[in-house]
C-alpha positions in Angstrom: 32.3 -38.6 83.8 30.5 -36.1 85.9 27.4 -36.0 83.8 26.6 -39.6 84.6 27.0 -39.1 88.3 23.5 -39.3 89.9 24.3 -36.7 92.5 25.0 -34.1 89.8 21.7 -34.7 88.0 19.6 -32.3 90.0 21.7 -29.2 89.4 22.0 -30.2 85.8 18.3 -30.5 85.4 17.8 -27.1 87.1 20.2 -25.5 84.7 18.6 -27.3 81.8 15.2 -25.9 82.8 16.6 -22.4 83.3 18.5 -22.5 80.0 15.5 -24.0 78.1 13.2 -21.4 79.7 15.5 -18.5 78.8 15.9 -19.8 75.3 12.1 -20.3 75.0 11.5 -16.7 76.2 14.2 -15.3 74.0 12.8 -17.1 71.0 9.2 -16.2 71.8 9.6 -12.5 72.5 12.7 -11.5 70.5 13.7 -13.9 67.6 10.4 -15.2 66.4 8.6 -11.8 66.2 11.5 -10.5 64.2 11.5 -13.5 61.9 7.7 -13.1 61.6 7.9 -9.4 60.7 10.6 -10.3 58.1 8.4 -13.0 56.7 5.4 -10.6 56.7 7.4 -7.9 55.0 8.5 -10.4 52.4 5.0 -11.6 51.8 3.8 -8.0 51.5 6.6 -7.2 49.1 5.9 -10.4 47.1 2.1 -9.5 46.9 3.0 -5.9 45.9 5.4 -7.2 43.2 2.7 -9.6 42.0 0.2 -6.8 41.8 2.7 -4.6 39.9 3.5 -7.5 37.6 -0.2 -8.0 36.9 -0.7 -4.2 36.3 2.3 -4.2 34.0 0.9 -7.2 32.1 -2.4 -5.5 31.6 -0.6 -2.3 30.4 1.5 -4.5 28.1 -1.6 -6.2 26.7 -3.2 -2.8 26.2 -0.1 -1.5 24.5 0.0 -4.5 22.2 -3.7 -4.1 21.4 -3.1 -0.4 20.6 0.0 -1.3 18.5 -2.0 -3.9 16.5 -4.8 -1.4 16.0 -2.4 1.3 14.9 -0.7 -1.2 12.6 -4.0 -2.2 11.1 -4.9 1.4 10.5 -1.5 2.1 9.0 -2.0 -0.9 6.6 -5.4 0.4 5.7 -4.1 3.9 5.0 -1.2 2.4 3.0 -3.7 0.4 0.9 -5.9 3.6 0.5 -2.8 5.6 -0.6 -1.8 2.9 -3.0 -5.3 2.7 -4.5 -5.5 6.5 -4.8 -2.1 6.5 -6.5 -3.2 3.8 -8.9 -6.4 5.7 -9.7 -4.5 8.9 -10.2 -2.0 7.2 -12.4 -4.7 5.5 -14.4 -6.5 8.9 -14.8 -3.3 10.5 -16.0 -2.6 7.6 -18.4 -6.2 7.8 -19.7 -5.9 11.6 -20.2 -2.6 11.2 -22.0 -4.1 8.4 -24.2 -7.1 10.6 -25.1 -4.7 13.4 -25.9 -2.6 11.2 -28.2 -5.7 9.7 -29.8 -7.0 13.2 -30.5 -3.6 14.2 -32.0 -3.6 11.0 -34.1 -7.2 11.6 -35.2 -6.2 15.2 -36.2 -3.2 14.0 -38.1 -5.3 11.2 -39.8 -7.9 13.8 -40.8 -5.2 16.1 -42.1 -3.6 13.2 -44.0 -7.0 12.3 -45.5 -7.6 15.9 -46.5 -4.2 16.0 -48.2 -5.0 12.7 -49.9 -8.3 14.0 -51.1 -6.7 17.2 -52.3 -4.0 15.2 -54.1 -6.7 13.0 -55.6 -8.7 16.0 -56.7 -5.6 17.6 -58.2 -4.8 14.3 -59.9 -8.3 14.0 -61.2 -8.2 17.6 -62.4 -5.0 16.9 -64.2 -6.6 13.7 -65.6 -9.5 15.8 -66.9 -7.1 18.2 -68.5 -5.0 15.4 -70.0 -8.1 13.6 -71.1 -9.4 16.8 -72.8 -6.1 17.3 -74.6 -5.9 13.7 -75.7 -9.6 13.8 -76.9 -8.9 17.0 -78.8 -5.9 15.4 -80.5 -7.7 12.2 -81.3 -10.7 14.0 -82.8 -8.4 16.4 -84.8 -6.5 13.4 -86.2 -9.6 11.5 -87.0 -11.8 14.1 -88.6 -9.2 16.8 -89.2 -11.1 19.5 -87.3 -10.5 20.4 -83.6 -13.6 20.4 -81.5 -14.5 23.3 -79.2 -13.2 23.3 -75.7 -16.7 23.3 -74.2 -17.6 20.2 -76.3 -14.5 18.4 -75.2 -15.1 19.2 -71.5 -18.7 18.0 -71.8 -17.6 14.8 -73.5 -14.9 14.1 -70.9 -17.4 14.8 -68.0 -20.0 12.5 -69.6 -17.4 9.7 -70.1 -16.2 10.0 -66.4 -19.8 9.8 -65.1 -20.5 6.5 -66.9 
């Protein structure tokens, strides 16, 4: 094996140093700066993405807060509309109830007037019938018919007592 021959070690060492030096220089001035720039670009992109994510998170939080506020306002308006509707409906029902009560009161008063009128007519007829009966009774008892004025006066006096 030629590598193990001590006479071949010097040229091998020289070529080793030359190759190592070339690789070192190539890595130092070409490969590592490119790798470093790629790493720096990635770090910058990651930092930029993190900043964008943080900005979007803040915007999302603001949008959620605005949504919740709008939802609360909408609920409040819905409750107000419901309360307003209930109040309006109650007012309409109360107005209709008052109207019906007025109609019922008017009908009751009309019915009372008719009852009173019928009662008065019946009493008037009772007075006429009582006067006729009294006239007949007196004529049969004493044989003479009393005057109409006396009979009306007697019936009126009997009704008062």
